[in-house]
NUDOVO-439284 format. One record per residue: x, y, z negated of N, C-alpha, C in turn; residue in three letters. Coordinates in steps of 0.1 Angstrom, whole numbers, plus 5000, padded with zeros to 4 digits. Last residue first. Layout:
REM NUDOVO-439284
XYZXYZXYZALA;...
This chain:
REM NUDOVO-439284
499254604855499754734852498654834849UNK;498254304837498254394849498754534845UNK;500254074820499354194819499454274832UNK;501953884829500653834824499753954823UNK;504553924837503553954847502153914842UNK;506253844818506353984821505154024831UNK;505953564816505353654806505353804809UNK;507453494841506053484840505453564828UNK;510253504836509553604844508053604842UNK;511053274820511553414817510753524824UNK;509853054832509553094817510053234814UNK;511053064857509553084856509253134841UNK;513652994850513353134854511853164854UNK;513052724843513652814833513452964837UNK;512252604867511252624856511752724846UNK;513752794895513752694885512652714874UNK;513152994913514152894916514252784907UNK;509653064916510953084910511852964914UNK;506753244923507553134927508953164922UNK;503453334914504953344911505653224916UNK;500453494924501353374924502753414921UNK;496953554925498353604921499253484918UNK;494953484949495453414938496853464934UNK;491853604962493353614961493753544948UNK;489253474981489853484968491353494968UNK;487853425004487753554999488453574985UNK;488353165011488453265021488453405016UNK;487853014988489253044991489353145002UNK;485853024963485653064977487053104982UNK;485752744941486452864946486252894960UNK;484752504933484052624929484752754933UNK;486352294940485152314948484452454945UNK;489952344942488652324934487452364943UNK;493152184948492052284951490752244944UNK;495452094921494652064933493552174935UNK;497052414926496552284931496352184920UNK;497452644909497052654923496452534929UNK;495952624876496952594886496452614900UNK;493952894861494252754864495352744875UNK;495453194847494353104849494752964852UNK;498153344865497153334854496253224857UNK;499853294886500453364874499453354862UNK;500052974901499353094898499853164885UNK;503452864911502052844905501352974904UNK;506452694915505452794921504052764916UNK;509852624911508452614905507652724912UNK;512352414928511752534922510452514915UNK;513252204942513652214929513152334921UNK;512352144967513652204967514152224952UNK;509752074962510651964966512152014966UNK;508652324956508752224946509752114949UNK;508952454981509652504969509752404958UNK;507352294997508752305000509552354988UNK;504752324986505452194985506952204987UNK;504452604991504252544978505052414977UNK;504452685017505652705010505552624996UNK;501752625025502852565032504152575024UNK;500152775006500052625007501252565014UNK;500253055007500952974997501152835000UNK;498553165025499853225023500853135015UNK;496253025022497052995034498453065033UNK;495153144999495653014998496552975010UNK;496353484997495353384999495953244999UNK;497953704972497953614984496653534985UNK;498553934956497253914962497253814974UNK;501153944945500053984937498653954943UNK;503853744942502753774952501553814945UNK;507353734939506053774932505053814943UNK;509953514936509053584945507753614938UNK;513453464927512053444925511253534935UNK;515953454939515753384926514253374922UNK;516853374973516153454963515853384950UNK;518253164985518653304987518053394977UNK;517452894984518452944975518953084977UNK;515252814998516552795004517752844996UNK;513052884983513352744985514752724990UNK;513253164985513353094972513752954974UNK;512753195012514053235007514253184993UNK;510153115015511153025020512553065014UNK;508853345005508853214997509953115002UNK;509353515026509853545013509853425004UNK;507953375047509453395047510053425034UNK;505353395038505953265039507453275040UNK;504953675040504953605027505653475028UNK;506653925055506153795058506153715045UNK;507954155048506854165057506254035061UNK;510154175031510354135044509154135054UNK;511854325004510554295010510754275025UNK;513654294974513654294989512254254994UNK;515254414944514054384952514254384967UNK;517454264921517254364932516154314941UNK;516754214886517254174899516854274909UNK;515354294862516854264862517454214875UNK;512754354855513054224860514554194862UNK;512054614847511954504837512454364842UNK;511854834863513054824855513054694846UNK;509654774881510754874885512054844876UNK;507454634878508654554882509854644884UNK;504554594865505654684862507054624865UNK;502054524890502954484879504054584877UNK;500554654908499954554900500754524888UNK;502054824923500754874918500054784909UNK;504254684930504454774918503054834914UNK;503454554953503454484941503554564929UNK;503454694977502454724968502454644955UNK;504754424997504554574995503354594986UNK;505754134979505054204990504954344987UNK;509154034971507754064967507054144979UNK;512053864959511153914969509753944964UNK;515153934943513853874943513053934954UNK;518653864938517553934945516253854943UNK;521453924917520353844921519353924929UNK;523154104907523554054920522453954925UNK;522254164882522054264892522554214906UNK;520753844870521653954869521454054881UNK;519353594851519153684862520053804860UNK;520753264844520353404840520153484853UNK;520953024857520753024843520253164838UNK;519752914888520353024880520053004866UNK;519952704910519452684896520152784887UNK;518652774940519752794932519352784917UNK;516952504957516952634951518252644943UNK;518052324986517652334972517752474967UNK;517852115015517952245009517552234994UNK;519151915041518551925028518852065022UNK;518551975075519551985065518851995051UNK;516651985096517151855092518351855081UNK;515952255094516652205106517352075103UNK;515752215061515752315071516552265083UNK;513752035036514752045047514652165055UNK;513151865005512851975014514051995024UNK;511951544993512851654994512451755004UNK;510051354990511151324999512051435001UNK;507751404975508651304970509851274978UNK;505951505003505951484988506851374984UNK;508051665026506951565024507051525009UNK;508751975043508851885032507751785032UNK;510652215062509552125060509852035048UNK;511452465086511552425072510352325069UNK;513252585111512152485109512352425095UNK;514452865126514352795113513052715113UNK;515053065145515452925147515552845134UNK;514153315145515253285136515753145137UNK;511953285161513053375165514253355157UNK;510253095146510853065160512053155163UNK;509952955119510253085122511053085135UNK;507652735104508452755115508652905118UNK;507052515078507152655081508052665093UNK;505052245067505952295077505852445078UNK;504351975045504252115048505352155058UNK;502351725029503351765038503251905042UNK;500651755007501451625008502551645019UNK;499051944982499851944994500751824995UNK;496051814970497451844967498251844980UNK;493451734975493651874969495051904966UNK;493551484987492951494974493351624967UNK;496051625005495351495003494851504988UNK;496751875028496451845015495651705014UNK;499251995050498051895048497951865033UNK;500052305065500152205054498952115054UNK;501852535083500952425084501152335072UNK;502652855095502552775083501552665085UNK;504953045114503752965114503752875102UNK;506253385112506253245113504853175113UNK;508653655113507253605113507353455115UNK;510953855119510553785107509053765108UNK;511754025141511953875142511353795130UNK;509754275156510654235145510654085145UNK;507854385173509054325178510054285168UNK;505454455162506454565164507754515169UNK;504054225159503454325168504454435171UNK;505554095139505554045153505054155163UNK;505054265117506354245122506354205136UNK;502254205116502754345118504154345123UNK;502153935110501653985123502154125126UNK;502953745092503853855095503453915109UNK;501953435103502253515091503253615095UNK;499853275122500853385124501053465112UNK;498253075112498853065126499953165129UNK;498252895085498353035088499053045101UNK;496152635073496952695084497052845083UNK;495652325058495552475056496652535065UNK;493652045061494852115067494652265064UNK;492651785040492451925044493751985049UNK;490951505030492051545038491851685044UNK;488751495013489951445008491151485017UNK;486551785008487051665015488351625011UNK;485652014995485651884987486151764995UNK;485552245010486652235001486752094994UNK;485052265045484452215032485552185022UNK;484652445075485452415063484552375051UNK;483952475102483152395093483852355080UNK;485352785105484552685112483752605103UNK;486952985095486552885086485952765094UNK;489853165107488553115109488253005099UNK;492353275101491553345111490153285113UNK;493553105081493353255078492353315088UNK;491752795079492752885085492453025081UNK;491252465072491052605066492152685072UNK;489752165082490752265085490352405079UNK;489451815076488951945076490052045078UNK;489451505095490051595086489351735087UNK;488451355116487651355103488251445093UNK;490251385137488851435138488051435125UNK;493151435143492551395130491151445129UNK;493551505170494351405164493851345151UNK;491651715174491751605183492451485177UNK;492151885152490851825154490851705163UNK;494751965158494451895146493151815147UNK;494352105183495251995181495051905169UNK;492452305176492152195186493052075185UNK;493952455157492652385154492352275163UNK;496052545173496252465162495052385158UNK;494552705192495352595196495652495185UNK;493352895175492452805183493252685188UNK;495653025165494652965156493852865164UNK;496653125189497353025181496552955172UNK;494653315195494953205204495753095197UNK;494753495173493553425177493853305185UNK;497453585171496753525159495553445164UNK;497753685197498553565193497953505181UNK;496353915196495853815205496553675201UNK;496354025161496854025175496153915183UNK;495954235134495454115141495854125156UNK;497054355102497154355116496654225122UNK;494754455075495854375081495854375096UNK;492454565065493654655068494854585074UNK;490254425063491054435051492354515053UNK;489254425088488554505078489454525066UNK;492054435111490954375105490354465094UNK;493154605140493254595125491954535120UNK;495054495169493954555162494054545147UNK;496754465199496854485185495654555180UNK;497554225224496854345220496954345205UNK;500254115247499454105235498654235232UNK;502354005263501054045268500054035257UNK;504653935251504854025262503454075268UNK;503953745232504453865227504653975238UNK;503253495242502253595241502753735237UNK;505553345237505153375251504153485252UNK;505553325209506653395216506253435230UNK;503253165206503253305200504353385207UNK;504152925218502952995223502953145218UNK;506252855201506552885215505352965221UNK;504752805177505852915178506152955192UNK;503252585185502652715182503552825182UNK;505352395188504552435200503852575197UNK;506152385161507152425172506352475184UNK;503852295149504452425145505352475155UNK;503652035161502652135163503152275160UNK;505951905152505751925166504752035169UNK;505351905124506551975129506452005144UNK;502951755124502951895120504151975124UNK;503851505132502851575140502851725137UNK;505651445112506051445125505151525134UNK;503851445090504851545091505451555105UNK;502151225096501551355095502651465096UNK;504051015096503351045108502751185108UNK;504751035069505851055079505151085093UNK;502350965057502951095055503951125065UNK;502150695067501150795071501650945069UNK;504250585053504250585068503250685073UNK;503450605027504650675031504650685046UNK;501150435028501050575025502250655029UNK;502450185034501450245043501250395041UNK;503950155011504650165024503650225034UNK;501950134991502850244991503550265004UNK;500849885000500050005000500950135000UNK;
């Protein structure tokens, strides 16, 4: 039984890696013939967001017709209680992409019984394919990666956060590390998994911003979870994930989590 389960995970991961690469190529091709608009929430929306979302949905639905899909750009027939759920961000970093900046990517994750089981992040322009399968470690371009197991935070350390984080948390003088913001949530989380950043603060992410990087960070040796309330995973039936932000902290180690998390418990 365990052998069958492991084989299915490998098949899922192989499929997701190929799909993320194809999606990345599609986005790259569309960059020369794209339109830019703004969604109600103020975020950037492009033709590439729409067409890549449709492409990924069609590929998953064709290959896994009984699985459910939750994407940033559409809900379709999403149901939170199903056993097999794909969570997709077809283009994270749309503003960067629309302005010709290289930091943007594709995130694909499959959840089994509410827990991420395989995850893939693809950053096409940077030539980075990052992936993980539960219990099998995390990799970048087939190279094993791990977080840096810092014992202390110092001024040579960096942390990442989204723009506007200081409106929610007092991060100016209390964290002891240097701040960097890159315009792509999944890239900022990838930096934690890859050992570049010591932690990442996300004040208002949605589930598709987190799902892909969640497993990769855990498999690389880090910790990622909701800052308050209940854990990120397993997913729960009583949450409207399309409209719910989940403040999240990712750290290079459980020890750093214990140091940073108490500083973020009170909103600014």
